[in-house]
Biopython code that builds the backbone (N, CA, C, O; Angstrom):
import numpy as np
from Bio.PDB.StructureBuilder import StructureBuilder

atoms = [
    (1, "MET", "N", (-47.330, -47.427, -32.214)),
    (1, "MET", "CA", (-46.583, -46.883, -31.013)),
    (1, "MET", "C", (-45.202, -46.186, -30.634)),
    (1, "MET", "O", (-44.206, -46.858, -30.366)),
    (2, "SER", "N", (-45.205, -45.359, -30.630)),
    (2, "SER", "CA", (-44.386, -44.230, -30.933)),
    (2, "SER", "C", (-42.765, -44.871, -31.141)),
    (2, "SER", "O", (-42.629, -46.020, -30.721)),
    (3, "LYS", "N", (-41.650, -44.275, -31.700)),
    (3, "LYS", "CA", (-40.177, -44.874, -31.893)),
    (3, "LYS", "C", (-39.401, -43.483, -31.229)),
    (3, "LYS", "O", (-39.119, -42.380, -31.697)),
    (4, "GLU", "N", (-39.259, -43.968, -30.227)),
    (4, "GLU", "CA", (-38.057, -43.128, -29.534)),
    (4, "GLU", "C", (-36.593, -43.186, -30.418)),
    (4, "GLU", "O", (-36.213, -44.153, -31.079)),
    (5, "LYS", "N", (-35.983, -42.080, -30.272)),
    (5, "LYS", "CA", (-34.469, -42.070, -30.647)),
    (5, "LYS", "C", (-33.712, -41.475, -29.127)),
    (5, "LYS", "O", (-33.815, -40.519, -28.357)),
    (6, "PHE", "N", (-32.694, -43.070, -29.339)),
    (6, "PHE", "CA", (-32.058, -42.382, -28.489)),
    (6, "PHE", "C", (-30.338, -42.263, -28.971)),
    (6, "PHE", "O", (-29.774, -42.866, -29.884)),
    (7, "TYR", "N", (-29.636, -41.017, -27.764)),
    (7, "TYR", "CA", (-28.913, -40.116, -28.295)),
    (7, "TYR", "C", (-27.971, -40.792, -27.414)),
    (7, "TYR", "O", (-28.307, -41.509, -26.472)),
    (8, "THR", "N", (-26.537, -40.480, -27.832)),
    (8, "THR", "CA", (-25.090, -40.783, -26.499)),
    (8, "THR", "C", (-24.671, -39.365, -26.314)),
    (8, "THR", "O", (-24.707, -38.392, -27.067)),
    (9, "VAL", "N", (-24.238, -39.546, -25.014)),
    (9, "VAL", "CA", (-23.975, -38.322, -24.422)),
    (9, "VAL", "C", (-22.914, -37.313, -25.849)),
    (9, "VAL", "O", (-22.953, -36.118, -26.142)),
    (10, "SER", "N", (-22.179, -38.316, -26.358)),
    (10, "SER", "CA", (-21.627, -37.645, -27.451)),
    (10, "SER", "C", (-21.806, -36.906, -28.638)),
    (10, "SER", "O", (-21.138, -36.102, -29.289)),
    (11, "GLU", "N", (-23.321, -37.619, -28.745)),
    (11, "GLU", "CA", (-24.155, -36.754, -29.792)),
    (11, "GLU", "C", (-24.536, -35.795, -28.983)),
    (11, "GLU", "O", (-24.186, -34.665, -29.324)),
    (12, "LEU", "N", (-25.239, -35.912, -27.868)),
    (12, "LEU", "CA", (-26.008, -34.686, -27.581)),
    (12, "LEU", "C", (-25.007, -33.361, -28.095)),
    (12, "LEU", "O", (-24.936, -32.397, -28.858)),
    (13, "GLU", "N", (-23.970, -34.517, -26.519)),
    (13, "GLU", "CA", (-22.639, -32.697, -27.155)),
    (13, "GLU", "C", (-22.655, -32.762, -28.299)),
    (13, "GLU", "O", (-23.655, -33.210, -28.860)),
    (14, "LYS", "N", (-22.011, -32.514, -28.717)),
    (14, "LYS", "CA", (-21.625, -32.423, -30.429)),
    (14, "LYS", "C", (-22.729, -31.638, -31.209)),
    (14, "LYS", "O", (-22.487, -30.802, -32.080)),
    (15, "LYS", "N", (-24.243, -32.099, -30.691)),
    (15, "LYS", "CA", (-25.809, -31.471, -31.411)),
    (15, "LYS", "C", (-25.376, -29.982, -29.969)),
    (15, "LYS", "O", (-25.476, -28.759, -29.880)),
    (16, "GLY", "N", (-25.140, -30.551, -29.554)),
    (16, "GLY", "CA", (-25.591, -29.368, -28.452)),
    (16, "GLY", "C", (-24.855, -28.250, -28.162)),
    (16, "GLY", "O", (-25.205, -27.413, -27.330)),
    (17, "MET", "N", (-22.953, -28.155, -29.394)),
    (17, "MET", "CA", (-22.437, -27.358, -28.967)),
    (17, "MET", "C", (-22.404, -26.773, -29.963)),
    (17, "MET", "O", (-21.493, -25.946, -29.938)),
    (18, "LYS", "N", (-23.387, -26.776, -31.588)),
    (18, "LYS", "CA", (-23.758, -25.967, -32.088)),
    (18, "LYS", "C", (-24.812, -24.445, -31.523)),
    (18, "LYS", "O", (-24.627, -23.267, -31.828)),
    (19, "ASN", "N", (-25.355, -24.740, -31.077)),
    (19, "ASN", "CA", (-26.036, -24.111, -30.879)),
    (19, "ASN", "C", (-25.214, -22.757, -29.964)),
    (19, "ASN", "O", (-24.191, -23.174, -29.421)),
    (20, "PRO", "N", (-25.455, -21.403, -29.737)),
    (20, "PRO", "CA", (-24.021, -20.428, -28.933)),
    (20, "PRO", "C", (-24.339, -20.760, -27.490)),
    (20, "PRO", "O", (-23.391, -20.810, -26.706)),
    (21, "LYS", "N", (-25.761, -21.028, -26.980)),
    (21, "LYS", "CA", (-26.149, -20.556, -25.808)),
    (21, "LYS", "C", (-26.005, -21.907, -24.910)),
    (21, "LYS", "O", (-26.273, -21.942, -23.709)),
    (22, "PHE", "N", (-25.603, -22.866, -25.573)),
    (22, "PHE", "CA", (-24.881, -24.162, -25.359)),
    (22, "PHE", "C", (-23.596, -24.432, -24.666)),
    (22, "PHE", "O", (-23.151, -24.893, -23.615)),
    (23, "ARG", "N", (-23.184, -23.845, -25.934)),
    (23, "ARG", "CA", (-21.372, -23.696, -25.910)),
    (23, "ARG", "C", (-21.018, -22.910, -24.400)),
    (23, "ARG", "O", (-20.313, -23.119, -23.413)),
    (24, "ARG", "N", (-21.935, -21.929, -24.873)),
    (24, "ARG", "CA", (-21.904, -20.941, -23.182)),
    (24, "ARG", "C", (-21.535, -21.397, -22.428)),
    (24, "ARG", "O", (-20.494, -21.132, -21.827)),
    (25, "ALA", "N", (-22.450, -22.407, -22.192)),
    (25, "ALA", "CA", (-23.050, -22.852, -20.334)),
    (25, "ALA", "C", (-22.283, -23.545, -20.181)),
    (25, "ALA", "O", (-21.749, -23.508, -19.072)),
    (26, "TYR", "N", (-21.618, -24.909, -21.523)),
    (26, "TYR", "CA", (-20.777, -25.373, -21.340)),
    (26, "TYR", "C", (-19.158, -25.665, -21.512)),
    (26, "TYR", "O", (-18.469, -26.680, -21.420)),
    (27, "GLU", "N", (-18.962, -24.644, -21.730)),
    (27, "GLU", "CA", (-18.191, -24.181, -21.320)),
    (27, "GLU", "C", (-17.657, -23.346, -19.356)),
    (27, "GLU", "O", (-16.826, -23.568, -18.476)),
    (28, "ALA", "N", (-18.755, -22.421, -19.613)),
    (28, "ALA", "CA", (-18.158, -22.139, -17.996)),
    (28, "ALA", "C", (-18.131, -23.532, -16.552)),
    (28, "ALA", "O", (-17.622, -23.574, -15.432)),
    (29, "LEU", "N", (-18.945, -24.461, -17.357)),
    (29, "LEU", "CA", (-18.618, -25.929, -16.338)),
    (29, "LEU", "C", (-18.026, -26.906, -16.425)),
    (29, "LEU", "O", (-18.284, -28.008, -15.940)),
    (30, "GLU", "N", (-16.591, -26.356, -17.493)),
    (30, "GLU", "CA", (-15.966, -26.674, -17.301)),
    (30, "GLU", "C", (-14.814, -27.588, -16.751)),
    (30, "GLU", "O", (-14.421, -28.741, -16.931)),
    (31, "PRO", "N", (-14.267, -25.862, -15.544)),
    (31, "PRO", "CA", (-14.155, -26.150, -14.393)),
    (31, "PRO", "C", (-13.921, -26.776, -13.366)),
    (31, "PRO", "O", (-12.975, -27.447, -12.951)),
    (32, "GLU", "N", (-15.318, -26.354, -12.835)),
    (32, "GLU", "CA", (-16.181, -27.195, -12.125)),
    (32, "GLU", "C", (-16.181, -29.490, -12.645)),
    (32, "GLU", "O", (-15.936, -30.410, -11.863)),
    (33, "TYR", "N", (-16.570, -29.596, -14.246)),
    (33, "TYR", "CA", (-16.151, -30.732, -14.906)),
    (33, "TYR", "C", (-14.399, -30.714, -13.864)),
    (33, "TYR", "O", (-14.523, -30.758, -12.640)),
    (34, "GLN", "N", (-13.546, -30.678, -14.209)),
    (34, "GLN", "CA", (-12.443, -31.000, -14.277)),
    (34, "GLN", "C", (-12.206, -31.126, -12.942)),
    (34, "GLN", "O", (-11.512, -32.065, -12.553)),
    (35, "ILE", "N", (-12.734, -30.218, -12.053)),
    (35, "ILE", "CA", (-12.338, -30.947, -10.639)),
    (35, "ILE", "C", (-13.196, -31.892, -10.109)),
    (35, "ILE", "O", (-12.913, -32.549, -9.106)),
    (36, "ALA", "N", (-13.902, -31.964, -10.531)),
    (36, "ALA", "CA", (-15.206, -32.977, -10.349)),
    (36, "ALA", "C", (-14.420, -34.024, -10.688)),
    (36, "ALA", "O", (-13.925, -34.476, -9.655)),
    (37, "ARG", "N", (-14.042, -34.673, -11.722)),
    (37, "ARG", "CA", (-13.578, -36.267, -12.769)),
    (37, "ARG", "C", (-12.240, -36.098, -11.879)),
    (37, "ARG", "O", (-12.025, -37.194, -11.360)),
    (38, "ALA", "N", (-10.958, -34.878, -11.380)),
    (38, "ALA", "CA", (-9.622, -35.441, -10.379)),
    (38, "ALA", "C", (-10.333, -36.091, -9.065)),
    (38, "ALA", "O", (-10.356, -37.230, -8.599)),
    (39, "VAL", "N", (-10.777, -35.118, -8.768)),
    (39, "VAL", "CA", (-11.159, -35.573, -7.310)),
    (39, "VAL", "C", (-11.973, -37.363, -7.411)),
    (39, "VAL", "O", (-11.636, -38.299, -6.687)),
    (40, "ILE", "N", (-12.697, -37.405, -8.133)),
    (40, "ILE", "CA", (-13.280, -38.736, -8.262)),
    (40, "ILE", "C", (-12.133, -40.136, -8.414)),
    (40, "ILE", "O", (-11.847, -41.149, -7.775)),
    (41, "ALA", "N", (-11.650, -39.325, -9.905)),
    (41, "ALA", "CA", (-10.420, -40.648, -9.908)),
    (41, "ALA", "C", (-9.546, -40.985, -9.178)),
    (41, "ALA", "O", (-9.391, -42.121, -8.730)),
    (42, "ALA", "N", (-8.578, -39.623, -8.882)),
    (42, "ALA", "CA", (-7.964, -40.255, -6.843)),
    (42, "ALA", "C", (-8.088, -40.455, -5.997)),
    (42, "ALA", "O", (-7.238, -40.644, -5.127)),
    (43, "ARG", "N", (-9.626, -40.503, -5.907)),
    (43, "ARG", "CA", (-9.761, -40.862, -4.567)),
    (43, "ARG", "C", (-10.238, -42.645, -4.754)),
    (43, "ARG", "O", (-9.779, -43.642, -4.195)),
    (44, "LEU", "N", (-11.555, -42.467, -5.985)),
    (44, "LEU", "CA", (-10.927, -43.729, -6.216)),
    (44, "LEU", "C", (-10.334, -45.029, -6.491)),
    (44, "LEU", "O", (-10.712, -46.199, -6.451)),
    (45, "LYS", "N", (-8.831, -44.142, -6.904)),
    (45, "LYS", "CA", (-7.591, -44.467, -6.958)),
    (45, "LYS", "C", (-7.094, -44.931, -5.774)),
    (45, "LYS", "O", (-6.227, -45.804, -5.758)),
    (46, "LYS", "N", (-7.500, -44.491, -4.876)),
    (46, "LYS", "CA", (-6.703, -44.535, -3.385)),
    (46, "LYS", "C", (-7.586, -45.297, -2.558)),
    (46, "LYS", "O", (-7.441, -45.519, -1.356)),
    (47, "GLY", "N", (-8.953, -45.858, -3.655)),
    (47, "GLY", "CA", (-10.007, -46.392, -2.823)),
    (47, "GLY", "C", (-10.907, -46.289, -1.405)),
    (47, "GLY", "O", (-11.093, -47.246, -0.654)),
    (48, "MET", "N", (-11.427, -44.926, -1.194)),
    (48, "MET", "CA", (-11.889, -44.534, -0.179)),
    (48, "MET", "C", (-12.380, -43.954, -0.480)),
    (48, "MET", "O", (-12.217, -43.127, -1.377)),
    (49, "THR", "N", (-13.823, -44.344, 0.678)),
    (49, "THR", "CA", (-15.116, -43.617, -0.326)),
    (49, "THR", "C", (-15.465, -42.257, -0.217)),
    (49, "THR", "O", (-14.446, -41.690, 0.178)),
    (50, "GLN", "N", (-16.487, -41.331, -0.379)),
    (50, "GLN", "CA", (-16.799, -40.201, 0.377)),
    (50, "GLN", "C", (-16.216, -40.065, 1.410)),
    (50, "GLN", "O", (-15.000, -39.883, 1.366)),
    (51, "GLY", "N", (-16.856, -40.107, 2.587)),
    (51, "GLY", "CA", (-16.971, -40.120, 3.725)),
    (51, "GLY", "C", (-15.680, -40.439, 4.542)),
    (51, "GLY", "O", (-15.677, -39.817, 5.604)),
    (52, "GLU", "N", (-14.394, -41.362, 4.323)),
    (52, "GLU", "CA", (-12.994, -41.079, 3.893)),
    (52, "GLU", "C", (-12.673, -40.420, 4.294)),
    (52, "GLU", "O", (-12.272, -39.958, 5.362)),
    (53, "LEU", "N", (-12.935, -40.196, 2.769)),
    (53, "LEU", "CA", (-12.153, -38.463, 2.011)),
    (53, "LEU", "C", (-12.627, -37.427, 2.482)),
    (53, "LEU", "O", (-11.729, -36.592, 2.369)),
    (54, "ALA", "N", (-13.872, -36.765, 3.146)),
    (54, "ALA", "CA", (-14.241, -35.919, 3.756)),
    (54, "ALA", "C", (-13.665, -36.327, 4.962)),
    (54, "ALA", "O", (-12.763, -35.632, 4.494)),
    (55, "ARG", "N", (-13.276, -36.735, 6.013)),
    (55, "ARG", "CA", (-12.705, -37.361, 7.285)),
    (55, "ARG", "C", (-11.290, -36.839, 7.169)),
    (55, "ARG", "O", (-10.709, -36.134, 7.994)),
    (56, "LYS", "N", (-10.674, -37.440, 5.640)),
    (56, "LYS", "CA", (-9.692, -37.330, 6.718)),
    (56, "LYS", "C", (-8.987, -34.889, 6.145)),
    (56, "LYS", "O", (-8.153, -34.055, 6.500)),
    (57, "ALA", "N", (-10.049, -35.037, 5.235)),
    (57, "ALA", "CA", (-10.156, -33.714, 4.505)),
    (57, "ALA", "C", (-10.522, -32.726, 5.761)),
    (57, "ALA", "O", (-10.526, -31.516, 5.537)),
    (58, "GLY", "N", (-10.786, -33.139, 6.890)),
    (58, "GLY", "CA", (-11.808, -31.889, 8.003)),
    (58, "GLY", "C", (-13.074, -31.200, 7.580)),
    (58, "GLY", "O", (-13.444, -30.076, 7.921)),
    (59, "THR", "N", (-14.076, -32.609, 6.263)),
    (59, "THR", "CA", (-15.517, -32.357, 6.007)),
    (59, "THR", "C", (-16.231, -32.614, 6.667)),
    (59, "THR", "O", (-16.389, -32.529, 7.884)),
    (60, "LYS", "N", (-17.048, -33.175, 5.399)),
    (60, "LYS", "CA", (-18.277, -33.101, 6.141)),
    (60, "LYS", "C", (-18.677, -34.520, 4.338)),
    (60, "LYS", "O", (-18.286, -34.203, 3.215)),
    (61, "GLN", "N", (-19.280, -35.570, 4.548)),
    (61, "GLN", "CA", (-19.500, -36.603, 3.507)),
    (61, "GLN", "C", (-19.927, -35.650, 2.092)),
    (61, "GLN", "O", (-19.440, -35.530, 0.967)),
    (62, "PRO", "N", (-21.366, -34.926, 2.973)),
    (62, "PRO", "CA", (-22.211, -33.987, 1.860)),
    (62, "PRO", "C", (-21.430, -33.111, 1.064)),
    (62, "PRO", "O", (-21.754, -32.877, -0.101)),
    (63, "VAL", "N", (-19.953, -32.366, 1.846)),
    (63, "VAL", "CA", (-19.710, -31.714, 0.775)),
    (63, "VAL", "C", (-18.390, -31.790, -0.175)),
    (63, "VAL", "O", (-17.812, -30.852, -0.724)),
    (64, "ILE", "N", (-18.010, -33.496, -0.218)),
    (64, "ILE", "CA", (-17.791, -34.098, -1.151)),
    (64, "ILE", "C", (-18.422, -34.773, -1.903)),
    (64, "ILE", "O", (-17.969, -35.546, -2.747)),
    (65, "ALA", "N", (-19.852, -34.472, -1.597)),
    (65, "ALA", "CA", (-20.880, -35.978, -3.073)),
    (65, "ALA", "C", (-21.208, -34.268, -3.779)),
    (65, "ALA", "O", (-21.408, -34.192, -4.991)),
    (66, "ARG", "N", (-21.234, -33.006, -2.929)),
    (66, "ARG", "CA", (-21.475, -31.822, -3.975)),
    (66, "ARG", "C", (-20.335, -31.234, -4.698)),
    (66, "ARG", "O", (-20.596, -30.449, -5.610)),
    (67, "LEU", "N", (-19.004, -31.524, -4.397)),
    (67, "LEU", "CA", (-18.166, -30.851, -5.511)),
    (67, "LEU", "C", (-18.303, -32.205, -6.568)),
    (67, "LEU", "O", (-18.493, -31.817, -7.721)),
    (68, "GLU", "N", (-18.247, -33.810, -6.432)),
    (68, "GLU", "CA", (-17.988, -33.996, -6.997)),
    (68, "GLU", "C", (-19.751, -34.410, -8.326)),
    (68, "GLU", "O", (-19.753, -34.984, -9.414)),
    (69, "ASN", "N", (-20.531, -34.007, -7.803)),
    (69, "ASN", "CA", (-21.565, -33.934, -8.434)),
    (69, "ASN", "C", (-21.800, -32.488, -9.210)),
    (69, "ASN", "O", (-22.787, -32.196, -9.885)),
    (70, "MET", "N", (-21.127, -32.003, -9.056)),
    (70, "MET", "CA", (-20.362, -30.475, -9.603)),
    (70, "MET", "C", (-21.847, -29.664, -8.716)),
    (70, "MET", "O", (-22.512, -29.099, -9.585)),
    (71, "LYS", "N", (-22.368, -29.510, -7.578)),
    (71, "LYS", "CA", (-23.748, -29.067, -7.224)),
    (71, "LYS", "C", (-22.912, -27.272, -6.702)),
    (71, "LYS", "O", (-23.315, -26.133, -6.464)),
    (72, "SER", "N", (-21.900, -27.838, -6.739)),
    (72, "SER", "CA", (-20.499, -26.311, -5.331)),
    (72, "SER", "C", (-19.047, -26.658, -6.008)),
    (72, "SER", "O", (-18.353, -27.651, -6.227)),
    (73, "ALA", "N", (-19.013, -25.415, -6.180)),
    (73, "ALA", "CA", (-17.404, -25.604, -6.429)),
    (73, "ALA", "C", (-16.350, -24.974, -5.316)),
    (73, "ALA", "O", (-16.235, -23.815, -4.918)),
    (74, "PRO", "N", (-15.747, -25.973, -5.025)),
    (74, "PRO", "CA", (-14.244, -25.060, -3.555)),
    (74, "PRO", "C", (-14.048, -24.245, -4.072)),
    (74, "PRO", "O", (-14.115, -23.690, -5.169)),
    (75, "SER", "N", (-13.601, -24.143, -2.560)),
    (75, "SER", "CA", (-12.932, -23.077, -1.937)),
    (75, "SER", "C", (-11.446, -23.432, -2.621)),
    (75, "SER", "O", (-11.290, -24.599, -2.980)),
    (76, "SER", "N", (-9.940, -22.143, -2.894)),
    (76, "SER", "CA", (-9.028, -22.777, -2.819)),
    (76, "SER", "C", (-8.181, -23.749, -2.080)),
    (76, "SER", "O", (-7.263, -24.500, -2.409)),
    (77, "ARG", "N", (-9.067, -23.365, -0.495)),
    (77, "ARG", "CA", (-9.026, -24.096, 0.401)),
    (77, "ARG", "C", (-9.096, -25.453, 0.868)),
    (77, "ARG", "O", (-8.227, -26.080, 1.474)),
    (78, "SER", "N", (-10.170, -25.804, 0.531)),
    (78, "SER", "CA", (-10.952, -27.282, 0.503)),
    (78, "SER", "C", (-10.191, -27.852, -0.417)),
    (78, "SER", "O", (-9.919, -29.050, -0.485)),
    (79, "MET", "N", (-9.634, -26.491, -1.556)),
    (79, "MET", "CA", (-8.997, -27.929, -2.421)),
    (79, "MET", "C", (-7.958, -28.377, -1.880)),
    (79, "MET", "O", (-7.668, -29.559, -2.065)),
    (80, "GLY", "N", (-7.147, -27.555, -1.084)),
    (80, "GLY", "CA", (-5.830, -27.954, -0.747)),
    (80, "GLY", "C", (-6.163, -28.949, -0.023)),
    (80, "GLY", "O", (-5.668, -30.005, -0.416)),
    (81, "ARG", "N", (-7.027, -29.048, 1.190)),
    (81, "ARG", "CA", (-7.388, -29.613, 2.247)),
    (81, "ARG", "C", (-7.942, -31.452, 1.595)),
    (81, "ARG", "O", (-7.871, -32.496, 2.244)),
    (82, "ILE", "N", (-8.433, -31.284, 0.221)),
    (82, "ILE", "CA", (-8.541, -32.577, -0.374)),
    (82, "ILE", "C", (-7.297, -32.677, -1.274)),
    (82, "ILE", "O", (-7.604, -33.866, -1.363)),
    (83, "ALA", "N", (-6.955, -32.644, -1.505)),
    (83, "ALA", "CA", (-5.831, -32.776, -2.396)),
    (83, "ALA", "C", (-4.371, -33.546, -1.548)),
    (83, "ALA", "O", (-3.503, -34.235, -2.084)),
    (84, "ASN", "N", (-4.523, -32.987, 0.529)),
    (84, "ASN", "CA", (-3.531, -33.064, 1.215)),
    (84, "ASN", "C", (-4.026, -34.108, 1.587)),
    (84, "ASN", "O", (-3.377, -34.943, 2.217)),
    (85, "ALA", "N", (-5.447, -34.274, 1.220)),
    (85, "ALA", "CA", (-6.034, -35.762, 2.066)),
    (85, "ALA", "C", (-6.086, -37.270, 0.759)),
    (85, "ALA", "O", (-6.662, -38.323, 1.034)),
    (86, "LEU", "N", (-5.556, -37.089, -0.236)),
    (86, "LEU", "CA", (-5.570, -37.781, -1.349)),
    (86, "LEU", "C", (-3.881, -37.869, -1.648)),
    (86, "LEU", "O", (-3.383, -38.297, -2.690)),
    (87, "ASP", "N", (-3.046, -37.287, -0.313)),
    (87, "ASP", "CA", (-1.822, -36.763, -0.383)),
    (87, "ASP", "C", (-0.867, -37.217, -2.690)),
    (87, "ASP", "O", (-0.184, -37.935, -3.421)),
    (88, "LEU", "N", (-1.640, -36.116, -2.529)),
    (88, "LEU", "CA", (-1.889, -34.663, -3.752)),
    (88, "LEU", "C", (-1.312, -33.987, -3.373)),
    (88, "LEU", "O", (-0.896, -33.875, -2.219)),
    (89, "ARG", "N", (-1.054, -33.029, -4.738)),
    (89, "ARG", "CA", (-0.535, -31.218, -4.467)),
    (89, "ARG", "C", (-1.439, -30.793, -5.710)),
    (89, "ARG", "O", (-1.178, -31.108, -6.871)),
    (90, "TRP", "N", (-2.500, -30.061, -5.323)),
    (90, "TRP", "CA", (-3.096, -29.045, -5.952)),
    (90, "TRP", "C", (-2.413, -28.140, -6.741)),
    (90, "TRP", "O", (-1.711, -27.240, -6.282)),
    (91, "ASN", "N", (-2.662, -28.430, -8.342)),
    (91, "ASN", "CA", (-1.860, -27.328, -8.745)),
    (91, "ASN", "C", (-2.947, -26.440, -10.012)),
    (91, "ASN", "O", (-3.379, -26.893, -11.072)),
    (92, "LEU", "N", (-3.096, -25.411, -9.558)),
    (92, "LEU", "CA", (-4.131, -24.399, -10.235)),
    (92, "LEU", "C", (-3.152, -24.017, -11.678)),
    (92, "LEU", "O", (-2.026, -23.710, -11.287)),
    (93, "LYS", "N", (-3.257, -23.947, -13.258)),
    (93, "LYS", "CA", (-2.902, -23.713, -14.436)),
    (93, "LYS", "C", (-4.326, -22.696, -14.681)),
    (93, "LYS", "O", (-5.446, -22.695, -14.170)),
    (94, "LEU", "N", (-3.743, -21.965, -15.592)),
    (94, "LEU", "CA", (-4.532, -20.775, -16.716)),
    (94, "LEU", "C", (-3.731, -21.396, -18.231)),
    (94, "LEU", "O", (-2.645, -21.786, -18.658)),
    (95, "VAL", "N", (-4.818, -21.209, -18.540)),
    (95, "VAL", "CA", (-3.772, -21.804, -19.931)),
    (95, "VAL", "C", (-4.795, -20.736, -21.223)),
    (95, "VAL", "O", (-5.798, -20.172, -20.785)),
    (96, "PRO", "N", (-4.404, -20.548, -22.836)),
    (96, "PRO", "CA", (-4.886, -19.518, -23.444)),
    (96, "PRO", "C", (-6.277, -21.005, -23.721)),
    (96, "PRO", "O", (-6.386, -22.224, -23.593)),
    (97, "LYS", "N", (-7.242, -19.539, -24.253)),
    (97, "LYS", "CA", (-8.690, -20.694, -24.471)),
    (97, "LYS", "C", (-7.914, -21.265, -25.843)),
    (97, "LYS", "O", (-6.753, -21.089, -26.215)),
    (98, "THR", "N", (-9.092, -22.074, -26.491)),
    (98, "THR", "CA", (-8.682, -23.176, -27.800)),
    (98, "THR", "C", (-9.810, -22.398, -28.822)),
    (98, "THR", "O", (-10.287, -21.387, -28.305)),
    (99, "ARG", "N", (-10.258, -22.682, -30.050)),
    (99, "ARG", "CA", (-10.989, -22.357, -30.404)),
    (99, "ARG", "C", (-11.103, -22.854, -31.988)),
    (99, "ARG", "O", (-12.062, -22.507, -32.676)),
]
sb = StructureBuilder()
sb.init_structure("model")
sb.init_model(0)
sb.init_chain("A")
sb.init_seg("    ")
for serial, (resi, resn, name, xyz) in enumerate(atoms, 1):
    if name == "N":
        sb.init_residue(resn, " ", resi, " ")
    sb.init_atom(name, np.array(xyz, "f"), 0.0, 1.0, " ", f" {name:<3s}", serial, name[0])
structure = sb.get_structure()
C-alpha cells in the first residue's frame, strides 16, 4: 500500500511560493480572490442566495457564481451594481506592493 502525503492549503501555498512561476500566478489572481471573498462574505452576511443577489443586481445567478468562483473578473459597473444590491459602497484602492 502506498502512503500518500496530504497537505493543507497553507502548506501548499508556502511550498508553492518558493517557485517564482507559481508566485507570479498566485499574485496575479490576488485581486480576483479579494473581490470573490468580499462578495461571498457580504452576501452571506445579508443571508442572500446567489440568485437573490443576482436579481437585486440586475444580472443572472451564473454571473454571480462565476465571480465567486473566480472564473471571471467583474467590470467596475458590475461591481457597482453588486455592491448596491448588498447595500454597500464599492471602493477601489491602489496600494504599494509589499515584498
